[in-house]
C-alpha positions as CSV (number, residue, x, y, z in Angstrom):
1,M,19.5,2.4,-2.4
2,D,15.8,1.6,-1.9
3,M,13.2,3.6,-2.4
4,K,9.9,2.2,-0.8
5,L,6.4,4.0,-1.7
6,E,5.9,5.2,1.8
7,V,2.7,7.8,1.7
8,V,-0.3,8.5,-1.2
9,V,-1.6,12.0,-0.4
10,L,-5.4,12.2,-0.9
11,P,-7.4,15.4,-1.8
12,V,-10.4,15.4,0.4
13,S,-13.2,18.0,0.9
14,D,-14.2,17.0,4.5
15,V,-11.5,15.4,6.5
16,D,-13.9,14.2,9.2
17,R,-15.7,12.4,6.4
18,A,-12.9,10.9,4.6
19,K,-11.7,10.0,8.2
20,G,-15.0,7.9,9.1
21,F,-15.0,6.1,5.4
22,Y,-11.7,4.9,5.3
23,T,-11.8,3.5,9.0
24,R,-15.1,2.0,8.5
25,L,-13.4,0.0,5.8
26,G,-11.3,-1.5,8.5
27,W,-8.2,0.8,7.7
28,R,-5.8,1.4,10.7
29,L,-5.9,5.2,11.9
30,D,-2.1,5.9,12.5
31,A,-2.3,9.5,13.4
32,D,-4.8,12.4,13.1
33,I,-2.3,15.6,14.4
34,A,-3.8,19.0,14.1
35,P,-1.0,21.6,15.4
36,D,-3.0,24.8,14.3
37,E,-6.7,25.2,13.0
38,N,-5.1,25.8,9.4
39,F,-3.2,22.6,9.2
40,R,-4.5,18.9,10.3
41,V,-2.7,15.6,8.9
42,V,-4.5,12.2,9.1
43,Q,-3.1,9.1,8.5
44,V,-4.3,5.5,7.6
45,T,-3.2,2.3,6.2
46,P,-5.0,-0.4,4.5
47,P,-4.9,-3.8,6.1
48,G,-1.9,-5.7,5.4
49,S,-0.3,-2.6,3.1
50,P,3.3,-1.3,3.9
51,A,2.4,2.1,2.3
52,S,-0.3,4.3,3.8
53,V,-2.6,7.2,2.8
54,I,-2.5,10.7,4.5
55,F,-5.3,13.5,3.5
56,G,-6.1,16.8,5.5
57,T,-5.9,20.3,5.8
58,S,-3.2,21.9,3.6
59,V,-1.6,19.0,2.7
60,T,-2.2,19.1,-1.1
61,S,-3.4,21.7,-3.5
62,Q,-5.0,19.0,-5.8
63,T,-8.5,19.2,-6.1
64,P,-10.7,17.2,-3.8
65,G,-11.9,13.8,-5.7
66,S,-9.0,13.9,-8.5
67,A,-6.9,11.3,-7.3
68,Q,-7.8,8.4,-10.0
69,G,-6.3,4.7,-10.5
70,L,-5.2,4.2,-6.8
71,Q,-4.6,0.5,-6.6
72,L,-4.7,-2.4,-3.8
73,I,-4.2,-5.8,-4.1
74,V,-5.8,-8.6,-3.0
75,D,-6.0,-12.4,-3.2
76,D,-9.6,-13.4,-3.5
77,I,-11.6,-10.5,-5.5
78,N,-15.1,-11.8,-4.7
79,A,-14.5,-12.1,-1.2
80,A,-13.3,-8.4,-1.5
81,Y,-16.4,-7.4,-3.0
82,D,-18.2,-9.2,-0.2
83,E,-16.2,-7.1,2.5
84,L,-16.6,-4.0,0.8
85,K,-20.3,-4.3,-0.1
86,R,-21.1,-5.1,3.7
87,L,-19.0,-2.1,5.0
88,G,-20.8,0.3,2.6
89,A,-18.4,1.1,0.3
90,E,-20.6,0.7,-2.8
91,P,-18.0,-1.0,-5.1
92,S,-18.3,-2.0,-8.7
93,E,-19.1,-5.4,-9.8
94,V,-16.0,-7.5,-10.7
95,F,-14.7,-7.1,-14.0
96,H,-11.7,-8.1,-16.1
97,D,-10.3,-5.8,-19.1
98,V,-10.8,-6.9,-22.6
99,G,-7.1,-6.4,-23.4
100,G,-6.1,-8.6,-20.8
101,V,-3.2,-6.8,-19.8
102,F,-3.9,-3.9,-17.6
103,H,-7.2,-2.3,-16.9
104,H,-8.0,0.6,-19.1
105,A,-8.7,4.1,-17.8
106,G,-12.8,4.5,-17.7
107,T,-15.2,1.8,-17.5
108,D,-15.5,1.4,-21.5
109,A,-13.0,-1.6,-21.8
110,R,-14.3,-3.7,-18.8
111,A,-15.6,-6.9,-19.4
112,P,-18.1,-8.5,-16.6
113,G,-16.7,-11.0,-14.0
114,P,-13.4,-12.0,-13.2
115,D,-10.8,-13.1,-15.9
116,P,-12.1,-16.2,-17.1
117,Q,-8.9,-18.2,-16.5
118,R,-8.7,-16.6,-12.9
119,T,-5.4,-15.3,-13.8
120,S,-3.2,-13.6,-11.4
121,Y,-3.3,-10.1,-11.9
122,G,-6.3,-10.2,-14.2
123,S,-9.7,-9.4,-12.2
124,F,-10.6,-6.1,-10.6
125,L,-13.2,-4.0,-9.1
126,S,-13.3,-0.3,-8.4
127,F,-14.9,1.9,-5.8
128,G,-14.5,5.6,-4.4
129,D,-14.6,7.7,-1.5
130,P,-17.0,10.2,-0.6
131,D,-14.9,12.8,-2.6
132,G,-14.9,10.6,-5.7
133,N,-11.2,9.4,-5.3
134,G,-10.9,6.3,-7.2
135,W,-9.7,3.0,-6.0
136,L,-9.1,-0.1,-7.9
137,L,-8.7,-3.7,-6.5
138,Q,-6.7,-6.0,-8.2
139,E,-6.6,-9.9,-7.6
140,V,-2.8,-11.0,-7.5
141,T,-2.5,-14.7,-6.3
142,T,0.9,-15.3,-7.6
143,R,3.8,-12.6,-8.1
144,L,5.4,-12.2,-11.4
145,P,9.5,-13.2,-11.2
146,G,11.4,-10.3,-9.7
147,R,8.5,-8.5,-8.3
148,V,9.6,-9.7,-4.7
149,D,12.9,-10.0,-3.5
150,P,13.5,-13.3,-2.6
151,E,15.4,-12.5,0.6
152,N,12.5,-10.6,1.9
153,T,9.2,-13.3,1.9
154,T,7.9,-11.7,4.7
155,F,4.2,-11.2,5.1
156,A,2.5,-7.8,6.3
157,S,-0.5,-9.8,8.3
158,A,-1.6,-12.7,9.8
159,E,-4.8,-12.9,6.9
160,D,-2.0,-12.6,4.0
161,L,0.0,-15.4,5.5
162,A,-3.3,-17.7,6.4
163,S,-4.2,-17.1,2.8
164,A,-1.0,-18.2,1.2
165,L,-1.3,-21.1,3.4
166,R,-4.3,-21.8,2.3
167,R,-3.2,-21.8,-1.4
168,A,-0.2,-24.0,-0.6
169,A,-3.0,-26.5,1.0
170,A,-4.7,-26.9,-2.3
171,A,-1.4,-27.1,-4.3
172,H,-0.3,-30.1,-1.8
173,G,-3.3,-31.7,-2.4
174,E,-2.8,-31.9,-6.0
175,H,0.9,-32.9,-5.4
176,E,-0.2,-36.3,-3.4
177,A,-2.7,-36.7,-5.8
178,R,0.3,-36.9,-8.2
179,I,2.4,-39.0,-6.1
180,G,-0.4,-41.3,-5.3
181,A,0.3,-40.8,-1.6
182,E,0.4,-39.1,1.4
183,D,3.6,-36.9,1.8
184,P,5.0,-36.9,5.4
185,N,7.1,-34.1,4.7
186,W,4.1,-31.9,4.1
187,P,5.5,-29.2,6.6
188,D,8.5,-28.7,4.4
189,W,6.7,-28.7,1.0
190,Y,4.2,-26.0,2.3
191,A,6.9,-23.7,3.4
192,E,8.6,-24.1,-0.1
193,Y,5.6,-23.3,-1.6
194,V,5.0,-20.1,0.2
195,V,8.5,-18.6,0.0
196,R,8.8,-19.4,-3.8
197,E,5.2,-17.9,-4.6
198,R,6.1,-15.0,-2.5
199,A,9.4,-14.6,-4.5
200,G,7.5,-15.3,-7.7
201,T,9.5,-18.4,-8.3
202,E,8.9,-21.5,-10.1
203,L,6.6,-23.4,-7.6
204,P,7.2,-27.0,-6.4
205,S,5.4,-29.9,-8.3
């Protein structure tokens, strides 16, 4: 039985303030429903995400701002920093973890700058919403094997697909340099690269 993450519930103190914050970041407003004055549900979805975020009135008993370690992925951590800065989210500087596996809790184990080898899964930044709910962005360019179903390599947005095509173009340039000639079958090579990268399997050479 498939079990797909659908919604994360955030504890907030001011629903309209939270709604304004997340929609300013470009998160899609899916719903704002208030059947009575004591119950309100607001749902927003990060760009390209299959899972959504819900906050509102009487939707959680958690303390506002207590949600921490919420994680989003991006394919360019520096571009993500620039966009969040422009949109007023006040992100941290880009960092990598001293352990090199996953980020530690808190900020003590953060080393400045992206992962030196720019390893997929190795670079992060953080930001918080007005209540202090804590988000982390992680740069993922190549998926671990088995992380994505090879039979399901669809993309959540045009931007996501465009980024994959840019990576395929760069890799294809290296491929042509290796073979010492132009590759007339580049569309097939691009397609194979994008599908394999998405599925986390060995990339074409």
